[in-house]
C-alpha positions as CSV (number, residue, x, y, z in Angstrom):
1,X,-86.1,30.8,25.3
2,X,-85.9,27.7,27.8
3,X,-89.6,26.9,25.7
4,X,-88.2,27.2,22.4
5,X,-85.5,25.0,23.1
6,X,-87.2,22.3,24.7
7,X,-89.4,22.5,21.8
8,X,-86.1,21.9,19.3
9,X,-85.5,18.9,21.7
10,X,-88.9,17.4,20.9
11,X,-88.9,18.0,17.3
12,X,-85.1,16.4,17.0
13,X,-86.0,13.5,19.3
14,X,-89.7,12.9,16.8
15,X,-87.8,12.9,13.5
16,X,-88.2,9.9,11.9
17,X,-85.3,8.0,10.6
18,X,-82.7,9.8,12.7
19,X,-80.0,8.4,14.6
20,X,-80.0,8.3,18.4
21,X,-76.9,10.5,19.9
22,X,-75.3,7.9,21.3
23,X,-75.4,5.9,17.6
24,X,-73.8,8.9,16.0
25,X,-70.5,9.2,18.9
26,X,-70.1,5.3,18.4
27,X,-69.8,5.7,14.9
28,X,-67.8,8.2,14.5
29,X,-65.1,6.6,16.9
30,X,-61.8,4.6,15.0
31,X,-62.7,0.8,14.4
32,X,-60.4,-1.4,16.2
33,X,-57.5,-2.3,13.5
34,X,-57.7,-5.7,12.3
35,X,-55.5,-8.8,14.0
36,X,-52.0,-9.0,12.7
37,X,-52.2,-12.0,10.1
38,X,-49.7,-15.0,10.7
39,X,-46.3,-14.0,9.0
40,X,-45.9,-16.0,6.0
41,X,-43.5,-15.5,2.5
42,X,-43.7,-17.7,-0.7
43,X,-40.8,-18.4,-3.2
44,X,-41.3,-20.3,-6.7
45,X,-39.4,-21.1,-9.3
46,X,-38.4,-23.5,-12.1
47,X,-35.4,-25.9,-11.2
48,X,-33.9,-28.2,-13.9
49,X,-37.5,-28.0,-15.5
50,X,-39.6,-28.8,-12.5
51,X,-41.9,-26.3,-10.7
52,X,-40.8,-25.3,-7.2
53,X,-42.2,-23.8,-4.1
54,X,-41.4,-23.0,-0.6
55,X,-43.7,-21.5,2.0
56,X,-42.9,-20.4,4.9
57,X,-45.2,-19.3,8.1
58,X,-44.4,-18.2,12.0
59,X,-46.1,-19.2,14.3
60,X,-46.0,-18.2,18.3
61,X,-44.8,-22.3,19.0
62,X,-43.5,-23.6,15.4
63,X,-42.1,-22.8,12.2
64,X,-43.6,-24.3,9.4
65,X,-41.9,-24.7,5.9
66,X,-43.1,-26.5,3.3
67,X,-41.1,-27.1,0.3
68,X,-42.9,-28.9,-2.8
69,X,-42.7,-30.0,-6.6
70,X,-45.7,-32.3,-6.3
71,X,-48.3,-30.1,-5.6
72,X,-48.4,-32.0,-2.5
73,X,-47.3,-31.8,1.2
74,X,-45.8,-35.2,0.9
75,X,-43.8,-36.0,3.6
76,X,-43.2,-33.9,7.1
77,X,-40.5,-33.8,9.4
78,X,-40.4,-32.0,13.0
79,X,-36.9,-30.3,13.2
80,X,-36.0,-29.8,16.8
81,X,-33.3,-27.6,18.0
82,X,-30.4,-28.8,20.0
83,X,-30.8,-27.3,23.8
84,X,-29.6,-23.9,24.5
85,X,-26.7,-25.0,26.5
86,X,-25.0,-27.1,24.0
87,X,-22.2,-24.5,21.5
88,X,-22.6,-23.9,18.0
89,X,-21.3,-26.4,15.7
90,X,-17.9,-24.4,13.5
91,X,-18.1,-23.2,10.3
92,X,-18.0,-25.7,7.6
93,X,-14.8,-25.9,5.7
94,X,-15.0,-24.2,2.5
95,X,-15.8,-26.1,-0.2
96,X,-13.4,-26.7,-3.6
97,X,-15.1,-24.6,-5.9
98,X,-15.7,-26.3,-9.7
99,X,-12.9,-26.3,-12.3
100,X,-15.0,-24.4,-14.7
101,X,-15.3,-21.5,-11.6
102,X,-17.4,-20.6,-9.7
103,X,-21.0,-21.6,-10.1
104,X,-24.3,-20.3,-8.4
105,X,-25.0,-23.9,-6.8
106,X,-21.3,-23.2,-5.4
107,X,-21.9,-20.7,-3.9
108,X,-25.3,-21.0,-2.5
109,X,-23.9,-24.5,-0.6
110,X,-20.9,-22.8,0.9
111,X,-23.0,-19.9,2.2
112,X,-25.6,-22.2,4.3
113,X,-24.4,-22.5,8.2
114,X,-23.5,-26.2,9.3
115,X,-26.6,-27.9,11.2
116,X,-25.6,-28.8,14.6
117,X,-24.9,-32.5,15.4
118,X,-27.4,-32.7,18.2
119,X,-30.3,-31.7,16.1
120,X,-33.2,-34.1,16.3
121,X,-35.3,-35.2,13.3
122,X,-38.8,-36.9,13.7
123,X,-41.0,-37.8,11.4
124,X,-44.4,-37.2,11.5
125,X,-46.3,-38.8,9.2
126,X,-45.1,-40.0,5.2
127,X,-43.1,-42.7,4.4
128,X,-40.3,-41.8,1.2
129,X,-40.9,-44.3,-1.5
130,X,-37.3,-45.4,-1.2
131,X,-33.6,-45.3,0.9
132,X,-31.8,-42.6,-1.4
133,X,-35.4,-40.4,-0.9
134,X,-35.5,-40.4,2.7
135,X,-31.8,-39.6,3.1
136,X,-32.7,-36.3,1.0
137,X,-35.4,-35.5,3.5
138,X,-33.2,-35.9,6.4
139,X,-30.8,-33.9,4.2
140,X,-33.3,-31.2,3.5
141,X,-34.8,-31.3,7.0
142,X,-31.7,-30.3,8.7
143,X,-30.5,-28.2,6.9
144,X,-33.7,-25.8,6.9
145,X,-33.6,-25.9,10.4
146,X,-29.8,-25.3,10.8
147,X,-31.4,-21.4,8.3
148,X,-34.5,-21.1,10.2
149,X,-32.5,-21.4,13.9
150,X,-29.9,-18.9,12.9
151,X,-32.6,-16.5,11.2
152,X,-34.5,-16.6,14.7
153,X,-31.5,-17.5,17.1
154,X,-29.9,-14.4,17.1
155,X,-30.6,-10.3,17.7
156,X,-31.0,-7.6,15.2
157,X,-27.2,-7.2,15.3
158,X,-26.6,-10.7,14.4
159,X,-28.8,-10.2,11.3
160,X,-31.2,-12.4,13.2
161,X,-35.1,-12.1,14.5
162,X,-34.5,-13.6,17.8
163,X,-33.6,-11.2,21.3
164,X,-30.2,-10.2,21.1
165,X,-27.8,-13.4,22.7
166,X,-30.6,-15.6,22.3
167,X,-31.2,-19.1,20.3
168,X,-34.6,-20.2,18.8
169,X,-36.1,-22.8,20.7
170,X,-39.5,-23.7,18.0
171,X,-39.1,-26.8,16.4
172,X,-39.3,-26.5,13.0
173,X,-42.5,-28.7,11.1
174,X,-40.8,-29.6,7.3
175,X,-43.5,-30.9,4.6
176,X,-41.4,-31.9,1.8
177,X,-42.4,-33.3,-1.4
178,X,-39.5,-33.2,-4.0
179,X,-39.6,-35.7,-7.3
180,X,-37.4,-38.4,-7.2
181,X,-35.6,-38.0,-10.7
182,X,-32.2,-38.7,-9.3
183,X,-33.6,-42.5,-8.0
184,X,-34.0,-43.1,-11.9
185,X,-30.9,-41.3,-13.0
186,X,-29.1,-43.2,-10.7
187,X,-30.8,-46.6,-12.1
188,X,-29.8,-45.5,-15.3
189,X,-26.2,-44.5,-14.5
190,X,-25.7,-48.3,-12.6
191,X,-27.3,-50.0,-15.6
192,X,-24.5,-47.9,-18.2
193,X,-21.7,-48.8,-14.8
194,X,-21.4,-44.9,-14.3
195,X,-21.3,-43.7,-11.0
196,X,-20.9,-39.8,-12.1
197,X,-24.8,-39.4,-10.1
198,X,-23.5,-40.3,-6.5
199,X,-19.9,-38.3,-7.4
200,X,-20.0,-35.6,-4.8
201,X,-16.3,-34.1,-5.0
202,X,-17.7,-30.8,-6.2
203,X,-20.7,-31.3,-3.2
204,X,-18.8,-31.2,-0.3
205,X,-19.1,-34.4,1.4
206,X,-23.6,-34.2,0.2
207,X,-23.6,-37.9,-1.8
208,X,-25.3,-36.0,-4.2
209,X,-26.0,-35.7,-7.8
210,X,-24.9,-32.8,-9.7
211,X,-29.2,-32.5,-10.9
212,X,-29.1,-33.1,-7.0
213,X,-27.1,-30.8,-6.0
214,X,-28.8,-27.5,-7.7
215,X,-32.2,-28.5,-6.8
216,X,-31.0,-28.8,-3.2
217,X,-28.9,-24.9,-3.4
218,X,-32.0,-23.6,-5.4
219,X,-34.6,-24.6,-2.5
220,X,-32.3,-24.0,0.4
221,X,-31.7,-20.0,-1.4
222,X,-36.0,-19.8,-1.6
223,X,-36.2,-20.5,2.2
224,X,-33.4,-18.2,2.9
225,X,-35.7,-15.7,1.0
226,X,-38.4,-15.9,2.6
227,X,-37.0,-15.3,6.2
228,X,-35.3,-11.9,4.9
């Protein structure tokens, strides 16, 4: 009987093309799961006739947000959160509703968290073509920072993704390339003697034209959707 078993083992070992037993056992083991991808979310809309995209990527040391209407990054600004020891700012005063009833733009602006006054904006590269667009970039950066810090700075019980009672310490790196349509409209308004483009009575002090307000609100809405 022992000789028959030895002969069978010899035949098995000498069979051409048969993989070794160790290789078969290794192949049967479950493969390791692939590494998790960097959390990424993207939204695209047509805002005031302009294709607008928002991309958010969450890294271990920073949170990247790209807002573009130009197909390029444009300028980059780092938004650093205030020190955790500083209290959160009080909620903003309610915006005055437009005379023709509440609009989606008004509702979005009313829901935005106020940027902390100690938030630090640091230009990384790129120069806006004019002072008005530079102010818009700072406004976008401060508000996007406030949205991200609120979303990641609280525990699940507060609707955030951070630890309970915590505050986000990662800076936000914003790439922003928006079309300077308001600059052209402002120039046209100045020639005609109109100041409507900078009338901020319905904008809660944002100092934006109606077109700017709508674009601003839609972009903030897309950023919020990317963080859901």
